[in-house]
N, C-alpha and C positions, 0 to 999 in steps of 0.2 A: 765653748767646752760643752760636751754632752752632759746632761744631768746624770747624777749618780742614780743607782737603782733605788736607794732610799728616797731621794727627792722625787723621783718619778712616782713611786708608790704613794707617798704622802699626797701629792697633787691629785692622783687618780682616786684615792679613797675620798678625799674632800669633795671631788666632783660628783660622788654618788649620793651625797647627803640630800635628802628630800625624796628619793625614789620610794614609791609606795607599792604595796600589794594591790592587785586588782580583784582579789578574792582571798580566802584564808590560805596563807602561804603560797599563793599564786603570784610569783614575782620573777623577773627576768633572770636573777641569779640561780634560782632553782631550775628554771628552764634550761639554762646553760649546763648546770651540773647533771641533771637527769637526762638531758637530750630531748626534752619535750616538756610541755606544760604539765604541772602537777598541782594538786590542791587538796587541802584537808589538814587535820591535826597531826598527821604522821610525817609532815615535811617541814619541821622548823628549819630556818635557813641562815642563822647567824654564822655558822661555820662554812656553809656553802658559799656565802657572800665573800668571806675572806679568800677562799680558794679561787673564786671566779675573778676577783680583782687582781690577784697575783697572775692569773692566766692572761687576763686582758693586757697586763703590763709586759707580757712576754717573760715573766720571771717565775714560772710555775715551779722550777727546781728549788727555789728558796722556801717554798711552803712545804714543810715536812718532807723534804727531799724529793719533791715531785709527786708525792702521794695524792690521791683523790679521796677526800674524806669530808663528811658533813657531821662528824661526831666529835665534840669538843674533848672528851677524855682521850681520844686517839692523839690529839695534838699534845696533850700533857705527857702521855707515855713516850711519844716520839722525842719531845724536847728532853725529857729526863734521860733517855737512853742514848742521846747524841750530844750531850754536853751543852744543850741550848736552854736549859731550864734556869730561870733566875727568880729570886723572891725578894728583890730589893734593887735599889739604884735603877729604877725603870727609865727607859729612854724612848724617844720617838722611833717607831719601827717595831717595837715589841708587840707581840700578839698577847694581849692581856686576857687572862682566864679568870672567870668568876665562878664561885660556888655559893649561889644565893641561898640554897636550902640547907647548906651545912652538912651534906651527906658524904663529903669527901670526893665527890665526882664533879668535874667542871660541867656547868650547864649553860655557859654563855661565853662569848669571845668577842673582842674588839681589837681594832688596829690603833695603837697609840700614835697620836699626832703631835702631842705637846705635853710637857711636864712642868709644873710650877710648885715647888715644894712637895707636899704630899698629895697635891691634886693632879690627877691624870686625866687628860682629855683623849678620848678615843672615838673613832668612827665605828659604829656598831650597826649591824643588820638585825632585822626582826625585833625592833623595839617599837611596840604599839603599831605593828604593821608597816614599818618604814625604816629607812636608813637614817639614823640620827647621830648627831655629835653629842656625846655624853661626857660629863665631867664627874668623876667619882674620886673618893680618897683612896690612898693606897691600902688602908685598912680593909677595904671591901674586896681586895684582890687576892686571889688564891696564889697566883704566880704568873709568870709569863714565859712564852717561847720567844727566844731571840734568834731570828734567822741569821745565817752566816752571810751577812751582806758583804759584797766586795768593797774594798777601800775606795774612798772618794776619787782616787787618782786612777782607777781602773776602768774609766769610761771607754766607749767604743772608739776605735782608732779610725783614721782616715776622714775625720771631720763629720762623722755621722751624727745626726741630730734626731730628737724625738719631738712629737707634736701630740697634744691632747685634743681630741676631737671635740668641737663645739657644736651647739644646737644648729641644725640646718646645714651642717657641713656635708660635702660630697668629696669623693676622692679627686674629682676633676678640679673643684675649687681649691682644695688643699694644694694640689700640684701647681695650680696657677699662682696662688699666693705665696707658697713657700719655695717653689722651685722655679717660678717664672715661666712655666709652660704647662698648661692644663693637660696637654696630650701625654704628659709623663705620668698620668694617674696609674697606669698599669705597672709602673716600676714600684710604686708604693704597695700596690696589691701583691706583687710577686715577692718583694722584700719581707713583707709581714706574713707570708704564707696564707693569705686570705683566699678562700674559695668563692667568695662573693664580694661584690662591691658595696654591700650594705655595711654601714658603720654606725656606731651610736655614740652620743655624747659621753665624754669621760674616758673613752678608749685611748690608749697610748699607741701611737704609730711610729715606727722607725721611718726616717726619711732618707732617701738615697743621697749620696754626695753630689756635688756639682757635676754637670755634664762633662764628659771627656772632651778635650780640645779636638777640633776638626782637623784630621790629618789626611783628608781625602784629596787635597790639592784642587778643590773645586769640582771634583767629579761626583756624579751621583753614585751613592753607595747603597746597594740593596740592604734592606733591614728586615730581619725575620723576627716578628713579634712572638712572644711566648704564647703557648697554647693556653687559652683562658677557659674557665668553666662556662657552662651555658648561661648561668646567671650573669656573669661578668660580660659575656658577649651581648646579651640582651640589654644590659644597662648601657654598654658602650654605644649601641645602636641608637639609643635615645638621646645621647648627648653629642654625637658626632654629626 
């Protein structure tokens, strides 16, 4: 059975723990958000981190209706105006908002992965320059945005599966190990809308279903491969 959207997100957020900046606010999540490397005090990234992981999971629409924002107060306003704001009974999957300076505006956000009584564990970006797993009490929480997750029974049909990229993975190796044929790497690339064969640990990839049965009667059937980007063609030439 395909993982639910929430299970996929929890796994992907947990996979980010330990990622660090390479300069002040110079981190991969900001690079993804702004479309290029940024650095300096004007680019805090706790919210950009949340946006980017939802994007990597292929679930951007669950984060503020698909909006692109790196500003925590926007998440609060969106949640309040769309019936997603909660101030108690917190659950895994909630986007926890904090107002540490008490000015009424959210200044930090994390993705809740576990709840035990009044203790909330969340994966948070931009904590001492890294992604960290933090446990705080509910008294420290301003409130939370609860995305409209699909029910657990609404997974993809047709036997589709997902795979979380591990260190040193390539599309070829994933296709070989998960589909039994490394040459099917381009199917993973196409299914996930990738324009490059470059992947990174923690990214969630959708996997194609099993190969269709051979109905060619033993005849050679011409196959037209999809048009690939120049990056993908270059990568393919290195592995074929």
